[in-house]
C-alpha positions, 0 to 999 in steps of 0.5 A: 557476537564478536566486536573488534576495536581497532586502534591506530597509534604512533609514538603514544604507547602510554595513551594506548596502555591507558585506553586498553585499561579504560576499555577493559573497564567500560565493556564489563557486563556487556553481552559481547566478546571484545578484542582489541587490535592496535595498528602501530604506524611504525612508531619510533619511540622505544617505550614498551606498551604496558598491558594492564589486566584485561579480564573483560577482553578476549585478546589484544594484538599489535600489528606493526606497520613497516612504514609510517602511513598516517592515521587514515591508512592505518585504519584502512590497513587494520580493516583490511587485516581483520576482514581477511584474518579475523572472525568478527561481527562488528568493528569499532575504529577509535583513536588511541589517545582518549579523544574517543571516549571508551564509555561511549562504546556502550552507546554503540552496543545498545544501539545495535538492538535497533540497527544491527545491519547499519553502520553507527557513527559517533556524531560529534555534539561537543568538542574539547579544543580551543575556541579558535580551533572550534571556529576553524572546524566550523569553517571546515564543515561549511566548506566541505558541505559547500563543495560536496553537498555532504554534512559530515559530523563524525570521524573514525569513531564508528561501529561497522558491521562486517558487510560495511567493512568489506565495502570500505576496504574495496573502495580506494577512498577509504585509504585517504578519508575514512569518514568521506568513504563511509559517507559515500558508501553507506547512505543509510546510517544511524548515529549516537551522540559523541563528545570529543574527549581530552587527550590522556597525555600531552596536547592534541595532535590535530593542527590547522595543517592537519585540519586542512589536509583532513578537509581536502581528503574528504572533498577529494572523495566526491570529485564529481560533486566538487566539479559540478558545484565549482562550475555552478559557483563560478556561473553565479559569480560571473553572472553577478560580476559581468551580467553577460555570462556565456557558456564559452566563457566557462569552458576554459575554467571548467577544463582547468577544474576537471584537469585538477580533479583528474590529476589528484585522482591519478595521484591518489591511485598511485598512492593506493598502489604503493600502499597495497604493496606495503601491506604485504610487509605488515608483520610481527603480530603479537598476541598479548593475552 
């Protein structure tokens, strides 16, 4: 069976080169055919990627995006490309900086014997960031659960059967939140424990600003849940404060919440249309083997 490892990068050829070397080493002896596709998110650095010895990999390709679109859109673009252009049975999206550890690919592959038709997620059991960031990440998970009713403990590092890839590329939520879209589309998932590793080079690029954007992207996938839960939270709050809540009091606030959800939804749809147009500009595919 064929597995494509999908790696988005931006201005980090050094890490990507080391990752390829690590993957080549860790997949040795596994009874699958592995290929790597790098999705270069319009990097501006001039450094060329060094391709090490890849005797355990079938091929390495680079897809050069014409415009910088961000991490989530890079993964979505890569999934769309491999579904339309490549032969594969499973896809493994993973970060290109070492924070998704190559040694855990073996865990995904071993689990395929028990769940070959299900997506397998790398459920985070340990992180490598500072205590402050871990605390903020815990708050992010609590807020996400409060507004969506979904407990999402995984990121991009997953193993997706081809049927799931097809669902993902046909759902617009994938272009803004990978984990949110997968949670919405695939209720029956398996999981393996995953430890967040340290970057190969330089500090982590996950900032508090990016964490907030990440949270909002996930929440936006579940618009109806957010609307219903916001109204319920508001009802409880007003009842505790005023003790004489009426339905009429909730109508204007509910309309405002609904309007915000609709505006955000329209904005995302416009961004999706722009992105689909830009996909026509993906070019310069280099087979490095």
